[in-house]
N, C-alpha and C positions, 0 to 999 in steps of 0.2 A: 409673336407672343411667347410667353414662357409658361412652364408647367412646374408645379410643386407637387411632389408625391408624399403621402403620409401613410406609413405602415403601422398597423396595429398588431395585436397578438393573435389574431385569427387567420382565416384563410383568404381575406380580402384586403385590398388597399385602395385608397381613394386618391384621385388626381384632381388638382385645382389649377385653373388657369390664372396666371398672374397678370393683372391688368397693368397697363402703362400708367404713367403719372397723369396724363390728361384724362384717361378713362376713370382713374380713381377719383379725380376732382369732380368729374361729371356725376359719378355715383354719389359722392358726398353732397353735391348740390341737390340732386334728386331726393336724397334721404332727408336733408334739411327742409326741403320744400314740403315733403309729406308730413314732417313733424309740425311745421307751421300750420298747414291745413288742418291737421288733427287738433292742434291747440286751439285754433279759431273755432272749429266746430264744437269743441268742448266748452269753450268760453261762451258760445252762443247758447248752448243748452243750459249752462249754469247762470247765465245772465250777467256775467262780468269776466274780466280778464284775470289772469293768474300771474303773479310776479315770479313764482317759482319756475313757470314754464320758460320765461325769458331767461332766467338764470341757467336753466338746462341748455337752452339754445347757445348761450355763450360758451359753454364747455364742450360743445360738439364741433368745434372748428377743425380739430385734428382728424386725419384720415384713420379710419379703423381698419382692422384686418378684413372685415367683411366687404370693405370698399375695394381693397386690393385683390382679394381672392374670390374666385367664382367656382363653385362646384362644377366639375367637368365630367368625370367618369369614375365608376367603381369597377375594379378588376377583381374578379373572384376566381380562385383556383380550387383544385380538388384537395390539396394538402396545405398545411400551414406555411406561410411565407416567412422565411428566416431573415432574409436580407434582399436588397435590390440595388440596381445601379442603372443609370441612364446610359444608353448607347452614345458613343462620341458623336457630336454633331458634325455634319459635313461642312458647315459654314465656319469660317474663322472669325475672330473678333474677341469680344469679351466673354465668350462662352465658358472659358476655363474658370474664370473667377466666379461665375454664377454657379457652375457645377459644383464648386467647393461648398456652396451653401445648399446643395441638394436641388438646384433649379436647372432645368434644361433650357439652353438659350436658342435652340434650333427653332426656326420659323415653321418648319413642317411638323406633322404629327410625330411624336417621339416614339422611340423603341426602348423597351426596358428589359433588363435581364433579371430574372427572379430566381433566387435560390430557395428551393422548397425543402420541407422537412423529410421528404422521402429520398434525399440524396440526389436529387435531379436539379438541373438548371434549365430554365425555359425562357426563350426570347419572345416577347410579346410586342406586336405592332399595334399602336393606337391608330384607329382609322377615323377620319373626320376632319373638320376645319377647326383651327384654333383662333379664328377671328372672333370679334365680339359678336355675341348672339348666335354663333355657329354651334350647332349641336353635334356631338360626336356620334359617328355611325356605329361605334363599338370597338372591339379589339379582336385580334386573331393571333394564334400561336404560329410563329415562323419556324422555330427550331427547338429541339429538345435534346439535351445532353444527359445521357444516363450511363452510369457505370455498371459493371456487372455485379456489384455487391448487393447484399440484402438491404431491404428497406425497413427492417425491424430487427429485433434481437435474433441472433443466431443461437437457436436452442439446442441443436444437436449436430454432430459431425461424425463421420466415419471414413476410414480409409479402406481401399480395396486390399485384397490379400497380397498383391505384389507392390502396393504403395504407389501405383501410378495414377490412381483416380481418387478424388475426394468428393464426398457427397455431404451437403449441408442443407439444413431446413430451417425455415422461420415460420411465421404465422400463416403464410399463404403461398409460399414458393419452396420448391426443391431445386437446388442448383448443383451442378456437377462441374468440378474444377480439375485442372492440371496442377497438382500441388508443387511441382518443380518450377513452373513458369508463372503461376498465379492467374492463368487465363481461364475465364469462365467458358466452359464448353457448351453447356445447355442450361436452360431455365424452364421449369415446368410448374404449372399451377397445381397446388396441393392444398390439403387441409392444414390445420395448425400442427406442425410436426414436433414431436417430443423425443423420438428415437428413430434410428434407421440402421440398415445394414445392407451390404452388397450380397447378392445371391451368388452362388458358385458360378464361375465364368466371368464375373464382373461386367455382365451385360444388363443386369437388372438391379433395381434398388427397391427394398421394401421399407415403407414408412409407417410408423405408428403415430396416430394423431390424438389430439386432445378430445375429439369427439368419440373415440373408441373404435375407429376404423383402421383397417390395414390396407394400404394402397401399394400397388406394384407398378413400377415405372420401367419402360423400355428405354434404355439410354441411346440405342441406335436411332430409334424414331423420335426420341425426345418427347414422349407423351405417356400419359397414364393409361395403362392397358387393363387394369383390374382394380376394383375397390370393394372390399368386404366391409360394409357399413355395420354389420351385426357381429363383428369379431368380438368386441367387448362392449359392456354396458357402461364403462367408465373410461377415463383417460388411460391410454397405453403409455406407461411411464418407462418401460424397459423392454428391450428386445435383445436376445442373445443367440448366437449360432451354435448348433450342436457340433461337437468335434468331428463327427463323420460327414458333415455337410449334407446330411439327408433332410434337414429341416432346421427349425429354430424354435425358441421359447419366448413367449411374451408374458409380461406381468402388468396388471392393470389395477386401477382404483376400484374395480368391481369385486375385489378380493379373490381373484382367480389367477392361476398361472396355467396357460394353455400351450400345448405342443402342436406344432404345425409341420406338415411335410410339403415338399415341392410336388407339383403335378403339372401335366401338360394337357391343355384342352384344344380341340379342333374347332376353329371358327366355322360358322355356317357357310356351306358352299366351298369349304377348303379342299375337300376330297383327299385329305391326308397329305397334301403338299407341305414341304418344309416351311415355306413362307407363310402358311396359314396356321401354324401352331402358335400357341400363346401360353405363357406361364401362368399357373394358377396356384392357389393355396388350399390345402386340405387340413381340416381340424382333426386331430388324432385323439387326444385325451385332455382332461382338465384336472388340475389340482386346486382344490378350494382351501382358502386360508381364512383365519379368524379376523384379519384386518386388511386394510388397503395394502397392495403390493407396490413398493416404490422402486425396487430394483431386483433383478434376478441375473444369475450367472451360472453357467455349467462349467465344471472343472475340465481342464484340457484332456484328462484321461477318460472323461465321459462317465465317471462313476457317481459324482455328487452334483446336486443342484442346490445352490444357495439363494435364499429369498429374503430380502429386507422388507420389514413390515413397518406400518405407521406407528406401532407401539414401541419403537426403538429397539427391537430385537431382530436377530438374524436366525432364520430356521434353515437347517441343512437336511436334505432328503437324499435318498438313493434314487438315482435317475431311472433305473430300470423298473423298480417296484413302487417308487414314490413313497416308501416307508420313511418315517421320521428317524433321523440319525442324531443331530445335535441341535442345541439351542444356545445361541451366543448372546449373553447379556453383558451390559457394561456402559453402553451409550446412554446419555441422559435425554437426548432428542433423537428424532427419527434419522435413520441411516439413508442418505441420499444417493450414495454410489458405493459399489464394491467391485473387487476384482480378485481373481485367483491366479497364483503364480503358475509358470509353465510346468513346473514339476508337481503341481497339485498338492503341495504341502502347506502353503501359506495362503491366508485370505486377508486382504486389507480392506478396511471399511472407512468411509468418510461420512461424517455426520453433521447435522446442523448445530451440534454443540461445539464446533470448531476443532474437534479432535479427529485424529485417525488412529485406528487400533489395528494391530497385527495379531491374527489368530492362527493357531495351529489346527489343521483339519484332521489330525489323528485323534486328539482328545478334546478339542474345542476350547483349549486354554488360551488366555490372552497373553501373548508373549510380551507385548509392550504397548503403551499408550503414549501418543505424542501430540502435544499442542501444535497444530499445523498452521492454522490461518486465523486472521483477526475477525473473520466472519464465517458463515456456513461453508463447509467443504462440499463443492458441487460435483467434483469428479476425481476419481483415483484410477490409475492405470499402471500395471506392471510393465516394465520394459521386457520384451520377450526373452526367455532363457536367462533371466537375471532376477535378483531380488531388489532391484532399484525400482523406485516408484515415482511417478509424476502425479501431482495433485494440483487442482485449481479450486478457487473459492470466490466468494463474493467480495473479498478484499482486493480484487483486481490483479492477483499475483498468480504466477505459475511457480511451483516449487519442486525441487528434485531431491529425493531422499534415498538413503541407504538404510533399509529397515533391518538388515542384519546387525549393523553397528548402532542403530537407533540415532542417527544424526542427519541433519539437513546438509546437503551438499551445495545447492545453489538456490538462489531466490531471483526470479526473473520478472521484472516489472515492465509494462509496456501498454497494457490496456487502460482505457479511461473509464471503464464501467465494469460491472460484475462479469466474471468469466463463468459461462454456463456449462461449457463442455470442452473436452480435449480428446485427441486421438493420437496414438503413438504408432509410428511406422513399424513394419515387420522386422526391421533390423535395428530399430531404436536410434536411428541417425537423425531423425527430425520429429518434431511434435507440432500438431495443429491445434490451435485454441480458437474458440468462438465466444463472443462477448456481447454484453448489453449495448456496447458502443457500435454494434452492427458491423464490426470488422472481424476478419480472420487473420490470424498471425501465424507465421511459420517460423519455428525456432530450430535452427540448424546446429548440429554438433560440429564444433570447430576442432582443429588440430592443436589449438593453443591449450597448454596444460593449466589447470587451476589447482590451488592448494586449499584444503579444507580449513586449515587454521586461518589463512588470510581471509577467506570468505567469512568465517565466523567473526574475526576482528572487525571486518567492514560492517557486518550487521550490527555488532555491538556499538560501533562508533555512530552509526545512523540512529540507533535507539537512544544513545546518550544525548546526541544532538537534539533529537525530538524532545527528550525530557527537559533539556536545558531551555528549549524554546517555550515549552509549557510552563517552566518555572519562572520565566521572565514576567509572565502575567500574574503570578501569585503574590501573596503578601511577603514582605521582607522578612518578617520574624517568624517564619514557619520552619518546622523540621529541625535542620541542623543547628541553626542559631539558638533555638530554644533548648536543644540538648546541651550546647556548650555553656549555657547560662545555668550552672549548677548552684549548689548552696554557697559556694565561695565567691559567687559573682560571675560576671561575664568575662570571657577571655578578652584581653586587651585589644587584640587585633580585630576581633569580631564585634566589639561593642560600638556604640555610636548611634545617635538618633538620626533624625532627618538631615541629610547632607553629609553624614559620616561615611566611614569606610563600609564596604560591602560585607555581609556576614562571612565569617571565616569558614562556615560549613557549606558554602555554595559549591555544589558538586560540579566538577569539570572532568573532561576525559583524562587529563593528566593526573588529577588527584585519584581517580579510580584506578588508573594503571599503577600509580605509586602504591596504593593500598594493596593491590594484588601482588605486586613485587615483594612487599613486606611480608605478606602472609606466606608466600612461597618460600622466602628466605627463612622465616621462623620454622616452617615445617621441615625444610631440608636440614636446618641446624638441629632440630629435635631428633631427626633420624640419625644424624651423624653422632650426636651424643649417646644415643642408644647403642650405636655400633661400637663406640669406645667402651661403654660399660660392659657390653658382652665380651669384648676382647680382654678387659681387665679380669673378668670372671674366669675366662679360659686360662689366662696366665696364672691366676691364683690356684686353679685346679690342677694345672700341669706342673706346678712347682718350678724347679730350676733345671728341669730336663731339657728345656729349649725346644720342645716339640711343637710349641705354638708359634707360627710364623708372625713376623712383625706386621703391624697394621699399615696398609698402604694408604696414602692420602687420597681423599675424594676428588677426582678431577672435575666433578660438577661444581665443587665449591672452590675451585682454583687452588687447592691445597691448603686453604685457610681453615682455622678452627671455626666451630660454630659461632662463638662470640664475635670473632673478627668478620665472619661472613655477614652476620646480621648488621654489624656496624657499617660495613661497606654498603649494604643495601639501603640503610637509613641515611647515610651521608649522600647518596646519589639522588635523594628526593630534594626537589627545589624548595627553598625556604617558604615561598608563597603557597606551595601545595602541601606543606607538612601538616598543618592543622587539619585540613580537610581529609588527608590520608589517615591520620590517627583517629579521626572521628568515625571513619568507616570500618575500623578494626573491631572485630568481636571482642567481648570481654575476656575470653580465654586467651586470645592472641595478645591483647593488651597486657594481661597479667604476665604472660610469658616474656614480653618485651621489657616489662619492669624488672624482671629477674636478671636481665643482663646489665642494667644500669649500675648497680654497685661495683661490678667488675670493671666497667669502663671508667668509673670515677676513681677507683683505686689505682688503675693503671695510668691515670692522667690523660686518657684518650678522649678527645672531643668533649671536654667538660662543658662548654657552653651549649652544645647540641644535647648532651645528656640531661642537663638541667632544664632546658626548654621542654624536652620530651616528658620529663618527670612531672613538671608543673601542669602540662596539658592533660596528661593521663590521669593525674590525681584529681583535677577539677572535673574532668569528664565522667570518671567512674567513681566518684567519691562515695556515693551511697552504696554501691555494690562492694567496694573495698572495705567499707566499715562493717558491712553485714557478712563478709567472708572471713571466717576465723583463720583459714589457712594462709591468708594474705598478711596477717599481723607480723610474723617473723620477717617477711620480706620488707615490709614498711619500716620496721625498726632498723633493719640493716641499711636501708636506703637513707633513713634519717641520720644514721651515724656517719655515713660517708658523704652525704650531700653538702652539709654545712662546711666541713673542712676543705672540700674541693673548691667550693665557690669562694671561700675566704682566701685560699691560695691563689686563685685566679685574680682576685681583687688586689692582693698584695703585689702580684707581678705587674698589674696595670699601674699601681701606685708607684712602684720603683721606676717604671718606664717614664712616668710623668716627671719624677724628680730628676731623672737623668736628662730629660729634654730641657728642663729649666736650668740645670747646671751648664749645659752646652750653650744655651742662650746667653747666660751671664759671661761665659768665657769669650764668646764672640764679641760681646759689647766691649769687654775690656781690651781686646786686641785692636778694635777699630777706634776706640776712644770716644764712642758715642753711646750714651746711656739710653735706657728704655724710655725714660721720660722725654728725652730730646727727640727720639723717633716719634713719640706720640704727638709732640707739639708740631712737628713738620707735617704729620698726617692731618691734623686738625686744620692747619692753615690751608692745606691743599683742598680739603673738603668744604671749607667755609665758603658761603656765598659771597660773591664779589659785589 
């Protein structure tokens, strides 16, 4: 017999036995016989036959799915079934073709491999007979394949002081890893972990849970040795070690920050033996806050305690006296993570408003605010002994920043879900991130150098490509095309209805680069002209004494004048990108570019290009030029030079056409064949036979 498996969206799947052709025909005959008996009984009760029943019988000659398929067994698992596959049959034959349709051709009870939602694979053996009428005895689990990873979101991770151990926690498990090899060393049942840290000596881990408990785990025995369920009345969102390693600080949703110290307890019957000692936690003091505590951190010098609250503020206290010191305002949404630099001078905070802010701990001033992620910033960490920062967010990215220069260095993508946490090694040579996709990723510093400008260009290219992909779905006549359609009508290259050319204002990476190059050339030319004016003033003030040295040419401009350098940059723009590049120029730069056109027209340099630029800029900025009084002398000067230059170009073209006609006539006279004779020969050759 054969088996068909049907998988749903839940934790169970159903098996159907596929009947053979003879069995399906027998099932059909029995079904038709029951229908006839039912129709006869109905006719007897009503006192007459029914024609419609006969018509229904004629339409039931084909085999139904219920005739071919028989419900066989329901397999229920503890977790949702994501996919399945039948085990390869031992018998050869036509089984391969049937397996392609999801049917097992083996005559014995089948085996199935089930992929479950908790990242495990289970092999199930169906027990019982597949013969007609045989009832299945059930099913049993033969094998289970489980990886060492988490079965749910990785909510917190921390590295030991020497970077040789990694602890991660999810909703019900705490795992310890070797971060260099990726091997899972131990797995322990726990509460819903939100934060954790290694105790001094790296033999114990303290875990703060969503239920408000603090749990202590012995890594050697791989078990939980202590749990303080009354540590907090709300979720423990943050835990931070004291710099002297005598204890730690916890922040909770119950609006308290508590200080804890390490202690050792003797187990009953231990007698003081070393093997019977166990690590415990002692509550020392409590700092009560006005709102829920989301994150807390002690400065490396041990003087300050920073606490992030639900009201989007950060409060800074003196650690010894718990007296208030600073209040840091600026974030629009709650601060989800913060960290303090190794020199205890800077504090960096990451918020749900997608920004990170850098604060000075001397006066509490905000040094800089950076738009960091496309979604909430979930974690920020300084690289030890530097002012470099790693940030993670819900946009699935890990980013690397230099907060001294306020610039992003790297953007690392790899996760397929929100990144909840990260941990930086003591030497800053690798970073661990944990995500909603249940994976842990290790990012290793490589010896390959990278250049900030190249990384910035790559990010801009990806942003522009994303914008272009988004623009493809938008309307044709939006934005740039509407801007080009000024009071003087549409630009010729950009106009056209359905089936015409694409809008001239369609932004591309090349047009954006061309616009940037034009802006840079205009700014450099303006600085060069200012330098020349200053030199002329110095010459006028110095007289003929010759004390003023001559002005050296600017090597950045290749020794060209400002006008020649701008013309060189404009000539390097491709003709297809010129209109879009000019469209992206600000009005001030467009007015500055118009100022060079009369000089180029007077010199006879690139008359066609200058005319095209003049027409485009006048159409694009017509209303602003009319409203700007200072632009009137420039427009009059351009009008005076533009018409003669274009007329001269037209005359040159006309002279060239006359010369070509003269050469054609001279060639005809030498060959003795006139133009009319050539046309007659061509017409005869093209005429249909």
